[in-house]
C-alpha positions as CSV (number, residue, x, y, z in Angstrom):
1,G,-12.4,-19.1,11.7
2,P,-11.3,-19.7,8.1
3,N,-9.4,-16.4,7.8
4,S,-7.7,-16.6,11.2
5,L,-4.0,-16.6,11.8
6,T,-3.0,-20.0,13.0
7,G,-1.9,-20.6,16.5
8,A,1.1,-22.7,15.5
9,N,4.7,-21.6,14.6
10,Q,5.3,-21.3,10.9
11,I,7.9,-20.1,8.4
12,Q,7.0,-18.7,4.9
13,N,9.0,-16.9,2.2
14,T,8.5,-14.7,-0.7
15,T,10.9,-13.9,-3.6
16,S,10.6,-11.3,-6.3
17,A,12.7,-9.9,-9.1
18,T,11.8,-7.0,-11.3
19,A,13.5,-5.7,-14.5
20,F,12.9,-1.9,-15.0
21,L,13.1,-1.3,-18.8
22,G,12.7,2.2,-20.0
23,Y,13.0,3.9,-23.5
24,R,12.7,7.5,-24.5
25,P,11.7,7.7,-28.2
26,W,11.8,11.5,-28.2
27,D,12.1,14.3,-25.7
28,G,9.2,14.3,-23.2
29,T,8.0,10.8,-23.9
30,E,9.1,7.7,-22.0
31,I,7.8,4.1,-22.2
32,Y,8.4,1.6,-19.4
33,V,7.9,-2.2,-19.1
34,N,8.5,-4.2,-15.9
35,P,8.7,-8.0,-16.2
36,E,8.5,-9.4,-12.7
37,L,9.1,-12.8,-11.2
38,M,7.2,-13.8,-8.1
39,Q,7.3,-16.8,-5.8
40,G,6.0,-17.7,-2.4
41,F,3.2,-16.5,-0.2
42,G,2.6,-14.9,3.2
43,L,1.8,-16.4,6.6
44,D,-1.4,-18.5,6.5
45,N,-1.8,-17.7,2.8
46,T,-1.8,-13.9,3.6
47,L,-4.7,-14.1,6.0
48,G,-5.3,-13.3,9.7
49,V,-3.9,-9.8,10.2
50,A,-5.4,-6.6,8.7
51,G,-2.0,-4.8,8.7
52,F,-0.3,-7.8,7.0
53,P,3.4,-8.2,8.0
54,N,5.0,-8.8,4.6
55,G,4.6,-6.2,1.9
56,E,5.9,-8.6,-0.8
57,A,3.2,-11.2,0.1
58,Q,0.2,-10.4,-2.1
59,K,-3.0,-12.3,-2.3
60,S,-2.0,-14.8,-5.0
61,D,0.0,-17.8,-4.0
62,F,2.9,-18.8,-6.3
63,P,4.5,-22.1,-5.0
64,I,6.8,-22.0,-8.0
65,P,8.2,-18.9,-9.6
66,R,5.8,-17.2,-12.0
67,I,6.6,-14.3,-14.5
68,D,4.1,-11.5,-15.1
69,I,4.3,-8.1,-16.7
70,A,3.8,-6.0,-13.6
71,R,3.9,-2.6,-15.3
72,V,3.6,-1.3,-18.8
73,F,2.9,2.4,-19.1
74,V,3.6,5.6,-21.1
75,R,4.7,8.8,-19.4
76,Q,4.4,12.1,-21.2
77,T,5.9,15.3,-19.7
78,F,5.2,18.8,-20.8
79,G,7.8,21.3,-19.6
80,L,6.3,24.7,-18.7
81,G,9.7,26.5,-18.8
82,G,11.8,28.2,-16.1
83,E,14.1,26.5,-13.6
84,Q,15.2,22.9,-14.3
85,E,16.2,19.9,-12.1
86,T,18.4,16.9,-12.8
87,V,16.7,13.4,-12.9
88,E,19.0,10.5,-11.9
89,D,18.8,7.1,-13.6
90,G,16.7,4.8,-11.5
91,P,13.7,2.3,-11.5
92,N,11.2,3.6,-14.0
93,Q,13.2,6.9,-14.2
94,L,15.5,7.8,-17.1
95,A,18.4,10.2,-16.5
96,G,18.1,13.8,-17.8
97,K,16.9,17.2,-17.1
98,Q,13.3,18.4,-16.8
99,D,11.5,21.6,-16.0
100,I,10.5,21.9,-12.3
101,S,7.3,23.5,-13.5
102,R,5.7,20.8,-15.6
103,I,2.6,18.6,-16.4
104,T,3.1,14.8,-16.4
105,I,0.6,12.3,-17.7
106,T,1.0,8.6,-17.0
107,A,-1.2,5.9,-18.5
108,G,-1.1,2.1,-18.6
109,R,-0.7,-0.7,-16.0
110,F,1.0,0.1,-12.8
111,A,0.3,0.4,-9.0
112,V,-1.6,3.4,-7.8
113,I,0.9,4.1,-5.1
114,D,3.6,4.4,-7.8
115,I,2.3,8.0,-8.1
116,F,0.1,8.6,-5.0
117,D,0.8,8.3,-1.2
118,G,4.6,8.6,-1.5
119,N,6.7,9.0,1.6
120,T,10.5,9.2,1.8
121,Y,10.7,7.2,5.0
122,S,8.1,4.5,4.5
123,H,6.9,3.6,1.0
124,D,8.8,0.5,-0.3
125,P,8.6,-2.9,1.4
126,R,11.8,-3.9,-0.4
127,A,13.8,-1.2,1.3
128,D,12.1,0.0,4.5
129,F,9.1,-1.0,6.6
130,L,7.6,-4.4,5.6
131,N,4.1,-4.0,7.1
132,W,1.3,-3.2,4.7
133,N,-0.2,-0.4,6.7
134,M,3.2,1.1,7.6
135,Y,4.5,1.4,4.0
136,C,1.0,2.3,2.7
137,C,-2.2,3.8,3.8
138,G,-4.4,1.8,6.2
139,S,-8.0,2.4,5.4
140,Y,-7.4,3.7,1.8
141,D,-9.1,0.9,-0.3
142,L,-6.3,0.7,-2.8
143,T,-7.7,-0.7,-6.1
144,M,-5.6,-3.6,-7.4
145,D,-5.6,-7.1,-8.7
146,K,-4.2,-9.8,-6.3
147,I,-0.6,-8.8,-7.0
148,S,-1.2,-5.1,-6.5
149,Y,-1.5,-3.6,-10.0
150,T,-4.3,-2.1,-12.0
151,W,-5.0,-0.1,-15.2
152,G,-5.5,3.6,-15.3
153,A,-4.2,7.1,-15.9
154,A,-2.9,10.0,-13.7
155,V,-2.0,13.6,-14.4
156,E,0.3,15.8,-12.2
157,L,1.0,19.5,-12.2
158,N,4.3,20.1,-10.4
159,Q,5.7,23.4,-9.1
160,K,8.7,24.1,-6.9
161,N,6.8,24.0,-3.6
162,W,3.7,22.0,-4.3
163,A,2.1,19.5,-6.7
164,I,-1.4,18.5,-7.4
165,R,-2.3,15.2,-9.0
166,G,-5.4,13.3,-9.9
167,G,-6.2,9.9,-11.4
168,Y,-8.8,7.4,-12.6
169,F,-8.2,3.6,-12.2
170,L,-10.1,0.4,-12.9
171,V,-11.5,-1.5,-9.9
172,P,-11.9,-5.2,-9.7
173,T,-15.2,-6.7,-10.9
174,V,-15.9,-7.8,-7.3
175,S,-13.8,-7.9,-4.2
176,N,-10.3,-9.3,-4.4
177,V,-10.1,-10.8,-7.9
178,N,-7.9,-10.5,-11.0
179,T,-10.6,-9.2,-13.4
180,F,-11.4,-5.6,-13.8
181,D,-14.7,-3.7,-14.2
182,T,-14.4,-1.9,-17.6
183,R,-17.6,0.2,-17.3
184,I,-15.7,3.5,-17.8
185,P,-16.2,6.1,-16.4
186,E,-19.3,5.0,-14.4
187,H,-17.3,2.6,-12.3
188,G,-13.7,2.9,-11.1
189,E,-11.5,4.7,-8.6
190,Y,-11.2,8.5,-8.6
191,I,-8.3,9.9,-6.6
192,G,-6.7,13.2,-6.0
193,E,-3.8,14.4,-3.9
194,L,-2.3,17.8,-2.9
195,E,1.4,17.7,-1.9
196,L,2.9,20.7,0.0
197,R,6.7,21.0,0.3
198,Y,8.2,23.2,3.0
199,S,11.2,23.7,5.3
200,L,11.1,23.6,9.1
201,F,14.2,24.7,10.9
202,S,16.1,24.4,7.6
203,Q,15.0,20.8,7.2
204,P,12.7,19.6,4.4
205,G,9.2,18.3,5.0
206,K,6.1,17.3,3.0
207,L,2.4,17.2,3.7
208,R,0.2,15.2,1.4
209,L,-3.6,15.3,1.5
210,M,-5.4,12.6,-0.5
211,G,-9.0,11.9,-1.2
212,W,-10.5,8.9,-3.0
213,A,-13.8,7.3,-4.1
214,N,-14.5,3.8,-5.4
215,I,-17.6,3.1,-7.4
216,A,-17.8,-0.6,-7.7
217,N,-19.9,-3.7,-7.2
218,M,-19.7,-4.1,-3.4
219,G,-21.6,-5.8,-0.6
220,S,-23.0,-4.0,2.4
221,Y,-22.3,-5.0,6.0
222,A,-25.7,-3.9,7.1
223,D,-27.5,-5.7,4.4
224,A,-25.6,-8.9,5.1
225,L,-26.5,-8.7,8.8
226,A,-30.1,-8.1,7.9
227,M,-30.4,-11.3,5.9
228,P,-32.5,-14.0,7.6
229,V,-30.4,-16.3,9.6
230,T,-31.9,-19.2,7.7
231,T,-30.3,-17.9,4.5
232,P,-27.9,-20.5,3.1
233,N,-24.4,-19.4,4.0
234,Y,-25.8,-16.8,6.3
235,L,-23.7,-13.6,6.3
236,D,-22.7,-14.3,2.6
237,I,-22.0,-10.7,1.8
238,T,-21.6,-11.6,-1.9
239,Q,-25.4,-11.9,-2.1
240,T,-25.8,-8.2,-1.2
241,R,-23.5,-6.9,-3.9
242,Q,-24.6,-4.0,-6.1
243,V,-23.1,-0.8,-7.3
244,R,-22.1,1.3,-4.3
245,T,-19.6,4.1,-3.5
246,N,-16.9,4.0,-0.8
247,Y,-14.7,6.9,-0.1
248,G,-12.1,8.2,2.3
249,F,-9.2,10.5,3.2
250,V,-5.5,10.1,3.9
251,V,-3.2,12.7,5.6
252,N,0.5,11.8,5.0
253,F,3.3,13.7,6.7
254,E,7.1,13.4,6.6
255,Q,9.7,15.6,8.2
256,A,13.5,15.6,8.3
257,I,14.8,16.4,11.9
258,T,18.5,16.3,10.8
259,S,20.2,15.1,7.7
260,N,20.3,11.6,9.3
261,L,17.0,11.4,11.2
262,G,13.4,11.7,9.9
263,V,9.9,11.1,11.1
264,F,6.6,10.3,9.3
265,S,3.0,9.6,10.0
266,R,-0.2,8.7,8.1
267,A,-3.8,9.0,9.3
268,S,-6.6,7.5,7.2
269,W,-10.4,7.0,7.4
270,N,-13.3,5.6,5.4
271,P,-16.9,5.2,6.6
272,G,-16.7,1.4,6.8
273,L,-20.1,0.6,5.4
274,V,-19.2,-1.8,2.5
275,E,-16.8,-4.6,1.8
276,I,-13.2,-3.7,0.7
277,I,-12.7,-4.0,-3.0
278,G,-8.9,-4.3,-3.2
279,W,-6.7,-3.6,-0.1
280,T,-7.4,-4.8,3.4
281,D,-10.0,-4.8,6.1
282,C,-9.5,-1.4,7.8
283,D,-11.7,1.6,8.4
284,E,-9.4,3.9,10.3
285,S,-5.7,3.9,11.0
286,L,-2.9,6.0,12.5
287,S,0.8,5.3,12.0
288,F,4.0,7.0,13.2
289,G,7.6,6.1,12.7
290,T,11.2,7.3,12.6
291,V,14.2,6.3,10.5
292,L,17.9,7.0,11.4
293,K,20.9,6.6,9.1
294,G,24.0,5.0,10.4
295,N,26.4,7.9,10.2
296,A,26.6,8.2,14.0
297,W,28.2,4.7,14.2
298,G,30.3,4.9,11.1
299,R,27.9,3.1,8.7
300,P,26.3,5.8,6.6
301,D,24.5,3.3,4.3
302,D,22.8,1.5,7.2
303,K,19.5,2.6,8.7
304,I,17.3,1.8,11.6
305,G,13.5,2.1,11.5
306,V,11.0,2.0,14.3
307,G,7.3,2.6,13.9
308,G,3.8,1.6,14.9
309,V,0.3,1.6,13.6
310,V,-3.2,1.4,15.3
311,E,-6.1,0.3,13.1
312,G,-9.8,0.0,13.7
313,L,-13.2,-1.0,12.2
314,S,-16.4,0.9,12.0
315,P,-19.3,-0.1,14.3
316,I,-21.2,-1.9,11.5
317,A,-18.1,-3.7,10.4
318,R,-17.5,-4.9,13.9
319,A,-21.0,-6.4,14.1
320,Y,-20.5,-8.1,10.7
321,F,-17.2,-9.8,11.7
322,A,-18.6,-10.6,15.2
323,A,-21.5,-12.4,13.6
324,G,-19.1,-14.6,11.6
325,G,-18.6,-12.5,8.4
326,L,-15.4,-12.8,6.3
327,G,-13.4,-10.1,4.7
328,I,-10.4,-9.9,2.4
329,L,-7.9,-10.9,5.0
330,I,-9.8,-11.4,8.3
331,G,-12.7,-13.3,9.8
332,D,-12.3,-15.3,13.0
333,G,-15.9,-16.5,13.2
334,Q,-16.5,-14.3,16.2
335,L,-15.0,-11.1,17.5
336,N,-14.0,-9.8,20.9
337,Y,-13.2,-6.4,19.3
338,R,-10.1,-4.4,20.1
339,P,-8.1,-2.1,17.8
340,E,-5.3,-3.9,16.0
341,Q,-1.9,-2.6,17.1
342,I,1.4,-3.3,15.4
343,L,5.0,-2.4,16.3
344,E,7.7,-2.8,13.7
345,A,11.5,-2.3,14.1
346,Y,14.2,-3.1,11.5
347,Y,17.9,-2.8,10.9
348,A,19.1,-2.5,7.3
349,Y,22.7,-3.6,7.1
350,S,24.5,-2.5,3.9
351,L,26.6,-5.3,2.5
352,N,28.0,-3.2,-0.3
353,K,26.8,-0.6,-2.8
354,W,24.2,-2.9,-4.3
355,A,22.9,-5.2,-1.6
356,V,21.3,-4.7,1.8
357,L,20.4,-7.4,4.5
358,T,17.5,-6.4,6.8
359,F,16.5,-7.8,10.1
360,D,12.9,-7.1,11.0
361,Y,10.7,-7.7,14.1
362,Q,6.9,-7.1,14.3
363,L,4.7,-7.4,17.3
364,V,1.0,-7.8,16.5
365,V,-1.5,-7.1,19.3
366,N,-5.1,-8.1,18.7
367,P,-4.6,-9.6,15.3
368,A,-7.7,-9.2,13.1
369,Y,-9.0,-6.9,15.8
370,N,-9.7,-9.8,18.2
371,A,-8.5,-9.5,21.8
372,D,-8.9,-13.4,22.1
373,R,-6.0,-13.9,19.7
374,G,-2.3,-13.0,19.9
375,P,-0.2,-11.2,20.6
376,V,2.0,-12.5,17.8
377,S,5.7,-12.1,17.3
378,I,7.0,-12.1,13.7
379,F,10.7,-12.3,12.8
380,S,11.8,-11.6,9.2
381,G,14.9,-11.4,7.1
382,R,15.1,-9.6,3.8
383,L,17.9,-9.6,1.2
384,H,17.5,-6.8,-1.4
385,A,19.9,-6.4,-4.3
386,W,19.9,-4.1,-7.3
387,F,22.1,-3.7,-10.4
């Protein structure tokens, strides 16, 4: 089908470079701008696998380098007094001290997962796992344009052992486009997250519980299937679009076993009744992985990661894709349904204090949930440098 992964060997590349510019005009207020250069695209134009193997491959193809303003936002922090902590200089983070007990408001253009669904061991495709549904959240329909950013605002109350955060973000006008629905607040993504911090056998851990709802112009799988087969472009889900609500939940866990070894897991679910508005075709997922630092073999800045994810579709979504329907990333024309299963392993080799070379392997079983396709082996190399 038109969204299938090809059966032929292929090589693709992506390149990105981001400048993280920050300014603090007065205490508590920070302004950030991120000019970003992007080039390249994913395997088969970023189609054919629900858990796509390259987190830097978004849904817009850039054969030649293109510069965008990825992020532009304001962060306002209100300290509530008491114990303080030191903030190190870093990407979109200015050095200084801040109250542990605080309220932080962020507004502007950025990625929702800049604030939500964080995880120490798997959250950044430039540094750890490459696969979309390993570094992020599976069936959470992350609102975004084709290069993963949106406009919105979030507020967080932070305490020493917990934090609670909520946000509102614009959704695309329809599935997988670069224009946003500005009917505020009737349409948009509403999201909330509770983060609990604890120690287990003297090692730190975190549990995040996230819920979300998208109110947007979306098509229905059931309505598309109910169309007469004589309808032009039968199963054209775009003809069923109207204002609908999709929602779901994510449980996100991380735990240090030792100072050098940690584990993580995410479980996510949505009812799978409507087309995806921003992320990928997935209605349920479960991931698990582990990361080991290289102290044991005398390379403390190296790390090894191994993880896997299993993903599935709702019954009505299976029927839609089996009848020839298309989604954001998948659509084989017919479907011998099986859960998509992905194994990823990487070794990150530290070249020096500012550059890491990573070797990555992924095995995709039942790509696009189709037992008639695959398995597929994907080999990747990644060079990441920062200054």
